[in-house]
DRENRO-369368 format. One record per residue: x, y, z of N, C-alpha, C in turn; residue in one letter. Coordinates in nm, 3 decimals. Layout:
N
[[X; Y; Z]; [X; Y; Z]; [X; Y; Z]; 'A'];
...
//
This chain:
150
[[0.083; -0.119; 0.000]; [0.000; 0.000; 0.000]; [0.087; 0.125; 0.000]; 'X'];
[[0.051; 0.219; -0.086]; [0.123; 0.346; -0.092]; [0.030; 0.459; -0.049]; 'X'];
[[0.080; 0.544; 0.038]; [0.003; 0.661; 0.082]; [-0.028; 0.750; -0.038]; 'X'];
[[0.069; 0.765; -0.127]; [0.053; 0.854; -0.242]; [-0.067; 0.815; -0.328]; 'X'];
[[-0.098; 0.687; -0.335]; [-0.210; 0.641; -0.415]; [-0.345; 0.683; -0.358]; 'X'];
[[-0.347; 0.722; -0.231]; [-0.471; 0.765; -0.165]; [-0.490; 0.916; -0.169]; 'X'];
[[-0.393; 0.987; -0.227]; [-0.391; 1.134; -0.221]; [-0.393; 1.199; -0.358]; 'X'];
[[-0.440; 1.321; -0.361]; [-0.422; 1.409; -0.477]; [-0.422; 1.553; -0.423]; 'X'];
[[-0.407; 1.650; -0.510]; [-0.395; 1.788; -0.463]; [-0.517; 1.836; -0.385]; 'X'];
[[-0.633; 1.773; -0.406]; [-0.754; 1.813; -0.334]; [-0.754; 1.767; -0.189]; 'X'];
[[-0.670; 1.669; -0.155]; [-0.668; 1.614; -0.019]; [-0.537; 1.645; 0.055]; 'X'];
[[-0.459; 1.736; -0.001]; [-0.334; 1.778; 0.061]; [-0.336; 1.930; 0.072]; 'X'];
[[-0.299; 1.983; 0.189]; [-0.300; 2.128; 0.207]; [-0.168; 2.176; 0.264]; 'X'];
[[-0.105; 2.264; 0.190]; [0.019; 2.329; 0.231]; [0.005; 2.478; 0.198]; 'X'];
[[0.004; 2.564; 0.297]; [0.010; 2.537; 0.442]; [-0.130; 2.526; 0.502]; 'X'];
[[-0.137; 2.455; 0.614]; [-0.260; 2.454; 0.693]; [-0.274; 2.590; 0.760]; 'X'];
[[-0.397; 2.634; 0.780]; [-0.423; 2.765; 0.841]; [-0.458; 2.754; 0.989]; 'X'];
[[-0.486; 2.635; 1.037]; [-0.532; 2.611; 1.173]; [-0.427; 2.646; 1.277]; 'X'];
[[-0.478; 2.681; 1.398]; [-0.387; 2.706; 1.510]; [-0.409; 2.609; 1.625]; 'X'];
[[-0.526; 2.537; 1.622]; [-0.548; 2.438; 1.727]; [-0.608; 2.310; 1.668]; 'X'];
[[-0.617; 2.209; 1.752]; [-0.659; 2.076; 1.709]; [-0.796; 2.076; 1.643]; 'X'];
[[-0.895; 2.136; 1.707]; [-1.031; 2.132; 1.652]; [-1.038; 2.202; 1.516]; 'X'];
[[-0.973; 2.318; 1.505]; [-0.969; 2.387; 1.374]; [-0.903; 2.300; 1.269]; 'X'];
[[-0.795; 2.233; 1.307]; [-0.722; 2.147; 1.214]; [-0.809; 2.033; 1.166]; 'X'];
[[-0.879; 1.967; 1.257]; [-0.967; 1.857; 1.219]; [-1.075; 1.906; 1.122]; 'X'];
[[-1.132; 2.022; 1.151]; [-1.234; 2.079; 1.063]; [-1.175; 2.112; 0.926]; 'X'];
[[-1.058; 2.173; 0.925]; [-0.994; 2.211; 0.798]; [-0.966; 2.088; 0.711]; 'X'];
[[-0.920; 1.982; 0.774]; [-0.885; 1.862; 0.697]; [-1.009; 1.784; 0.654]; 'X'];
[[-1.110; 1.777; 0.739]; [-1.236; 1.713; 0.700]; [-1.297; 1.791; 0.583]; 'X'];
[[-1.288; 1.923; 0.587]; [-1.341; 2.004; 0.477]; [-1.271; 1.971; 0.345]; 'X'];
[[-1.142; 1.940; 0.349]; [-1.072; 1.896; 0.227]; [-1.139; 1.771; 0.171]; 'X'];
[[-1.170; 1.677; 0.259]; [-1.230; 1.551; 0.216]; [-1.373; 1.570; 0.165]; 'X'];
[[-1.446; 1.663; 0.226]; [-1.582; 1.692; 0.181]; [-1.578; 1.758; 0.043]; 'X'];
[[-1.495; 1.862; 0.029]; [-1.486; 1.934; -0.100]; [-1.437; 1.844; -0.213]; 'X'];
[[-1.352; 1.748; -0.181]; [-1.299; 1.658; -0.284]; [-1.396; 1.544; -0.316]; 'X'];
[[-1.508; 1.538; -0.244]; [-1.607; 1.433; -0.268]; [-1.574; 1.300; -0.205]; 'X'];
[[-1.473; 1.294; -0.119]; [-1.433; 1.167; -0.056]; [-1.529; 1.125; 0.056]; 'X'];
[[-1.587; 1.225; 0.126]; [-1.686; 1.196; 0.230]; [-1.804; 1.291; 0.212]; 'X'];
[[-1.919; 1.249; 0.262]; [-2.037; 1.332; 0.246]; [-2.094; 1.384; 0.378]; 'X'];
[[-2.066; 1.316; 0.488]; [-2.122; 1.356; 0.617]; [-2.014; 1.421; 0.703]; 'X'];
[[-2.001; 1.552; 0.686]; [-1.898; 1.628; 0.758]; [-1.914; 1.614; 0.909]; 'X'];
[[-2.035; 1.632; 0.959]; [-2.059; 1.628; 1.103]; [-2.026; 1.492; 1.163]; 'X'];
[[-2.064; 1.385; 1.095]; [-2.035; 1.251; 1.146]; [-1.884; 1.227; 1.152]; 'X'];
[[-1.812; 1.271; 1.050]; [-1.667; 1.255; 1.048]; [-1.602; 1.332; 1.163]; 'X'];
[[-1.643; 1.457; 1.181]; [-1.587; 1.538; 1.290]; [-1.619; 1.478; 1.426]; 'X'];
[[-1.742; 1.432; 1.443]; [-1.782; 1.372; 1.570]; [-1.697; 1.248; 1.600]; 'X'];
[[-1.674; 1.165; 1.499]; [-1.593; 1.045; 1.518]; [-1.449; 1.080; 1.554]; 'X'];
[[-1.394; 1.181; 1.487]; [-1.256; 1.224; 1.516]; [-1.245; 1.283; 1.657]; 'X'];
[[-1.340; 1.366; 1.695]; [-1.335; 1.427; 1.828]; [-1.354; 1.321; 1.938]; 'X'];
[[-1.439; 1.222; 1.911]; [-1.457; 1.113; 2.007]; [-1.327; 1.037; 2.024]; 'X'];
[[-1.257; 1.010; 1.914]; [-1.128; 0.941; 1.920]; [-1.025; 1.024; 1.996]; 'X'];
[[-1.023; 1.155; 1.971]; [-0.928; 1.243; 2.040]; [-0.956; 1.251; 2.189]; 'X'];
[[-1.083; 1.236; 2.229]; [-1.119; 1.238; 2.370]; [-1.063; 1.116; 2.444]; 'X'];
[[-1.042; 1.007; 2.371]; [-0.985; 0.886; 2.431]; [-0.836; 0.904; 2.460]; 'X'];
[[-0.764; 0.961; 2.364]; [-0.621; 0.988; 2.377]; [-0.579; 1.070; 2.256]; 'X'];
[[-0.488; 1.162; 2.278]; [-0.444; 1.246; 2.167]; [-0.376; 1.164; 2.059]; 'X'];
[[-0.394; 1.208; 1.935]; [-0.323; 1.147; 1.823]; [-0.204; 1.232; 1.783]; 'X'];
[[-0.173; 1.332; 1.864]; [-0.048; 1.407; 1.848]; [0.062; 1.319; 1.906]; 'X'];
[[0.132; 1.246; 1.818]; [0.224; 1.141; 1.865]; [0.362; 1.192; 1.904]; 'X'];
[[0.385; 1.322; 1.886]; [0.513; 1.380; 1.922]; [0.599; 1.407; 1.801]; 'X'];
[[0.709; 1.479; 1.825]; [0.806; 1.514; 1.721]; [0.741; 1.592; 1.606]; 'X'];
[[0.634; 1.669; 1.639]; [0.570; 1.754; 1.540]; [0.470; 1.685; 1.450]; 'X'];
[[0.428; 1.562; 1.486]; [0.342; 1.482; 1.400]; [0.211; 1.447; 1.472]; 'X'];
[[0.100; 1.455; 1.396]; [-0.030; 1.409; 1.446]; [-0.091; 1.315; 1.343]; 'X'];
[[-0.152; 1.208; 1.392]; [-0.217; 1.110; 1.306]; [-0.363; 1.090; 1.348]; 'X'];
[[-0.445; 1.194; 1.336]; [-0.585; 1.176; 1.374]; [-0.652; 1.072; 1.285]; 'X'];
[[-0.726; 0.982; 1.348]; [-0.793; 0.876; 1.274]; [-0.918; 0.833; 1.348]; 'X'];
[[-1.015; 0.788; 1.269]; [-1.141; 0.743; 1.328]; [-1.215; 0.657; 1.226]; 'X'];
[[-1.318; 0.591; 1.276]; [-1.404; 0.509; 1.191]; [-1.549; 0.553; 1.211]; 'X'];
[[-1.626; 0.543; 1.103]; [-1.768; 0.577; 1.111]; [-1.841; 0.506; 0.997]; 'X'];
[[-1.966; 0.470; 1.021]; [-2.046; 0.400; 0.920]; [-2.067; 0.482; 0.794]; 'X'];
[[-2.062; 0.615; 0.805]; [-2.087; 0.701; 0.688]; [-1.969; 0.705; 0.590]; 'X'];
[[-1.855; 0.653; 0.632]; [-1.736; 0.652; 0.546]; [-1.738; 0.523; 0.465]; 'X'];
[[-1.739; 0.536; 0.333]; [-1.749; 0.414; 0.252]; [-1.613; 0.349; 0.228]; 'X'];
[[-1.512; 0.428; 0.195]; [-1.378; 0.377; 0.169]; [-1.276; 0.452; 0.255]; 'X'];
[[-1.163; 0.390; 0.277]; [-1.055; 0.456; 0.349]; [-1.018; 0.585; 0.277]; 'X'];
[[-1.012; 0.696; 0.352]; [-0.973; 0.824; 0.295]; [-0.862; 0.885; 0.380]; 'X'];
[[-0.776; 0.961; 0.314]; [-0.661; 1.022; 0.379]; [-0.650; 1.167; 0.335]; 'X'];
[[-0.614; 1.254; 0.429]; [-0.580; 1.393; 0.400]; [-0.451; 1.425; 0.473]; 'X'];
[[-0.367; 1.508; 0.412]; [-0.239; 1.545; 0.472]; [-0.224; 1.696; 0.468]; 'X'];
[[-0.167; 1.752; 0.574]; [-0.141; 1.895; 0.578]; [-0.011; 1.925; 0.650]; 'X'];
[[0.046; 2.040; 0.615]; [0.170; 2.087; 0.675]; [0.147; 2.228; 0.728]; 'X'];
[[0.194; 2.253; 0.850]; [0.186; 2.385; 0.911]; [0.325; 2.431; 0.949]; 'X'];
[[0.370; 2.540; 0.889]; [0.501; 2.596; 0.925]; [0.501; 2.648; 1.069]; 'X'];
[[0.392; 2.718; 1.106]; [0.386; 2.781; 1.239]; [0.357; 2.683; 1.351]; 'X'];
[[0.295; 2.573; 1.319]; [0.262; 2.473; 1.420]; [0.120; 2.487; 1.472]; 'X'];
[[0.066; 2.375; 1.516]; [-0.072; 2.367; 1.564]; [-0.070; 2.309; 1.706]; 'X'];
[[-0.143; 2.374; 1.796]; [-0.157; 2.321; 1.931]; [-0.248; 2.199; 1.923]; 'X'];
[[-0.192; 2.081; 1.949]; [-0.265; 1.956; 1.926]; [-0.269; 1.867; 2.050]; 'X'];
[[-0.230; 1.921; 2.166]; [-0.224; 1.840; 2.289]; [-0.135; 1.718; 2.269]; 'X'];
[[-0.025; 1.736; 2.200]; [0.067; 1.625; 2.170]; [0.127; 1.566; 2.296]; 'X'];
[[0.166; 1.440; 2.286]; [0.223; 1.371; 2.401]; [0.350; 1.437; 2.452]; 'X'];
[[0.422; 1.508; 2.363]; [0.545; 1.575; 2.406]; [0.523; 1.725; 2.428]; 'X'];
[[0.398; 1.770; 2.425]; [0.360; 1.911; 2.445]; [0.419; 2.006; 2.340]; 'X'];
[[0.467; 1.952; 2.229]; [0.520; 2.035; 2.120]; [0.410; 2.062; 2.018]; 'X'];
[[0.429; 2.168; 1.940]; [0.336; 2.200; 1.832]; [0.348; 2.096; 1.721]; 'X'];
[[0.237; 2.074; 1.650]; [0.233; 1.980; 1.539]; [0.253; 2.056; 1.408]; 'X'];
[[0.336; 2.000; 1.320]; [0.363; 2.061; 1.190]; [0.321; 1.972; 1.072]; 'X'];
[[0.303; 1.844; 1.098]; [0.269; 1.748; 0.992]; [0.151; 1.665; 1.040]; 'X'];
[[0.039; 1.672; 0.965]; [-0.084; 1.605; 1.007]; [-0.129; 1.509; 0.896]; 'X'];
[[-0.154; 1.385; 0.935]; [-0.210; 1.287; 0.843]; [-0.340; 1.238; 0.905]; 'X'];
[[-0.453; 1.267; 0.839]; [-0.584; 1.229; 0.888]; [-0.636; 1.110; 0.809]; 'X'];
[[-0.683; 1.008; 0.880]; [-0.739; 0.888; 0.817]; [-0.881; 0.867; 0.868]; 'X'];
[[-0.970; 0.833; 0.777]; [-1.106; 0.795; 0.812]; [-1.140; 0.666; 0.739]; 'X'];
[[-1.209; 0.576; 0.808]; [-1.246; 0.448; 0.749]; [-1.384; 0.408; 0.798]; 'X'];
[[-1.443; 0.311; 0.730]; [-1.569; 0.255; 0.773]; [-1.546; 0.173; 0.899]; 'X'];
[[-1.647; 0.164; 0.984]; [-1.633; 0.091; 1.111]; [-1.599; -0.056; 1.093]; 'X'];
[[-1.634; -0.113; 0.979]; [-1.603; -0.254; 0.956]; [-1.462; -0.276; 0.902]; 'X'];
[[-1.394; -0.169; 0.866]; [-1.260; -0.177; 0.806]; [-1.154; -0.200; 0.914]; 'X'];
[[-1.064; -0.292; 0.891]; [-0.951; -0.310; 0.983]; [-0.819; -0.315; 0.908]; 'X'];
[[-0.810; -0.399; 0.809]; [-0.683; -0.424; 0.741]; [-0.619; -0.301; 0.680]; 'X'];
[[-0.685; -0.236; 0.586]; [-0.621; -0.124; 0.516]; [-0.601; -0.005; 0.608]; 'X'];
[[-0.689; 0.014; 0.705]; [-0.675; 0.122; 0.802]; [-0.544; 0.106; 0.880]; 'X'];
[[-0.520; -0.014; 0.931]; [-0.398; -0.040; 1.007]; [-0.274; -0.036; 0.919]; 'X'];
[[-0.283; -0.093; 0.798]; [-0.168; -0.090; 0.706]; [-0.131; 0.054; 0.670]; 'X'];
[[-0.231; 0.139; 0.655]; [-0.204; 0.279; 0.621]; [-0.136; 0.350; 0.737]; 'X'];
[[-0.181; 0.326; 0.858]; [-0.115; 0.385; 0.975]; [0.031; 0.340; 0.984]; 'X'];
[[0.056; 0.213; 0.958]; [0.193; 0.161; 0.959]; [0.276; 0.228; 0.850]; 'X'];
[[0.220; 0.244; 0.732]; [0.293; 0.307; 0.622]; [0.324; 0.454; 0.651]; 'X'];
[[0.230; 0.523; 0.713]; [0.254; 0.663; 0.751]; [0.368; 0.669; 0.854]; 'X'];
[[0.365; 0.581; 0.951]; [0.471; 0.577; 1.052]; [0.607; 0.551; 0.987]; 'X'];
[[0.609; 0.460; 0.890]; [0.734; 0.430; 0.820]; [0.782; 0.552; 0.741]; 'X'];
[[0.689; 0.618; 0.676]; [0.723; 0.734; 0.593]; [0.785; 0.846; 0.676]; 'X'];
[[0.725; 0.879; 0.789]; [0.777; 0.990; 0.869]; [0.910; 0.957; 0.936]; 'X'];
[[0.946; 0.828; 0.940]; [1.076; 0.788; 0.995]; [1.188; 0.789; 0.891]; 'X'];
[[1.154; 0.809; 0.764]; [1.258; 0.818; 0.660]; [1.347; 0.938; 0.693]; 'X'];
[[1.479; 0.916; 0.702]; [1.569; 1.027; 0.737]; [1.551; 1.146; 0.644]; 'X'];
[[1.529; 1.263; 0.704]; [1.515; 1.387; 0.629]; [1.375; 1.417; 0.579]; 'X'];
[[1.283; 1.318; 0.585]; [1.148; 1.340; 0.530]; [1.077; 1.456; 0.597]; 'X'];
[[1.077; 1.457; 0.729]; [1.003; 1.560; 0.804]; [1.052; 1.700; 0.766]; 'X'];
[[1.183; 1.720; 0.764]; [1.239; 1.851; 0.729]; [1.201; 1.890; 0.587]; 'X'];
[[1.211; 1.794; 0.495]; [1.174; 1.821; 0.356]; [1.025; 1.854; 0.344]; 'X'];
[[0.942; 1.784; 0.419]; [0.797; 1.810; 0.415]; [0.768; 1.953; 0.461]; 'X'];
[[0.838; 1.997; 0.566]; [0.816; 2.133; 0.616]; [0.866; 2.238; 0.518]; 'X'];
[[0.959; 2.202; 0.432]; [1.010; 2.295; 0.332]; [0.919; 2.307; 0.209]; 'X'];
[[0.824; 2.216; 0.195]; [0.733; 2.219; 0.080]; [0.647; 2.346; 0.086]; 'X'];
[[0.632; 2.409; -0.028]; [0.554; 2.532; -0.036]; [0.416; 2.510; -0.099]; 'X'];
[[0.398; 2.396; -0.164]; [0.270; 2.367; -0.229]; [0.230; 2.222; -0.205]; 'X'];
[[0.103; 2.195; -0.228]; [0.053; 2.058; -0.217]; [0.123; 1.967; -0.317]; 'X'];
[[0.146; 2.020; -0.436]; [0.212; 1.942; -0.541]; [0.353; 1.901; -0.499]; 'X'];
[[0.426; 1.992; -0.436]; [0.561; 1.959; -0.388]; [0.556; 1.849; -0.283]; 'X'];
[[0.459; 1.856; -0.193]; [0.447; 1.753; -0.089]; [0.411; 1.618; -0.150]; 'X'];
[[0.321; 1.617; -0.247]; [0.286; 1.493; -0.315]; [0.407; 1.432; -0.386]; 'X'];
[[0.486; 1.515; -0.450]; [0.608; 1.468; -0.516]; [0.706; 1.409; -0.415]; 'X'];
[[0.720; 1.474; -0.299]; [0.809; 1.425; -0.194]; [0.761; 1.288; -0.144]; 'X'];
[[0.633; 1.276; -0.115]; [0.579; 1.149; -0.068]; [0.603; 1.040; -0.172]; 'X'];
[[0.577; 1.073; -0.298]; [0.597; 0.977; -0.406]; [0.743; 0.931; -0.413]; 'X'];
[[0.836; 1.023; -0.398]; [0.978; 0.988; -0.408]; [1.029; 0.910; -0.288]; 'X'];
[[0.967; 0.927; -0.172]; [1.014; 0.860; -0.051]; [0.949; 0.724; -0.027]; 'X'];
[[0.841; 0.695; -0.099]; [0.773; 0.567; -0.075]; [0.839; 0.455; -0.151]; 'X'];
//
């Protein structure tokens, strides 16, 4: 599975405009709604906020991986964003988040959801990837970077 195959310029935003977690989730869900990937904005946001209430998905080192499942989601969808200034995300290390990968899947989905999370984790561990991602000025540049690193 390749992350790049799940993305296009409509689902990638550079730079993100959000300053906090809730704004960020809304901004990224809106990408998925506008691109036609999901139709129930409120259900997606509610599922993401419920997941965040259990434990933050700000995993540290400037990275957040918000993810949730809901019956209204038909296929696995992914959105990615980069924030130069950083987003207050209640991260485990109390640092601002600069790289956000949002995943939504149907409640019955397990395999591809987990494989995608593993692939994202592998991608952000590629030496130099994070710095290069923060240097991207456009969605197209970030997509090219992801494609070259996978």
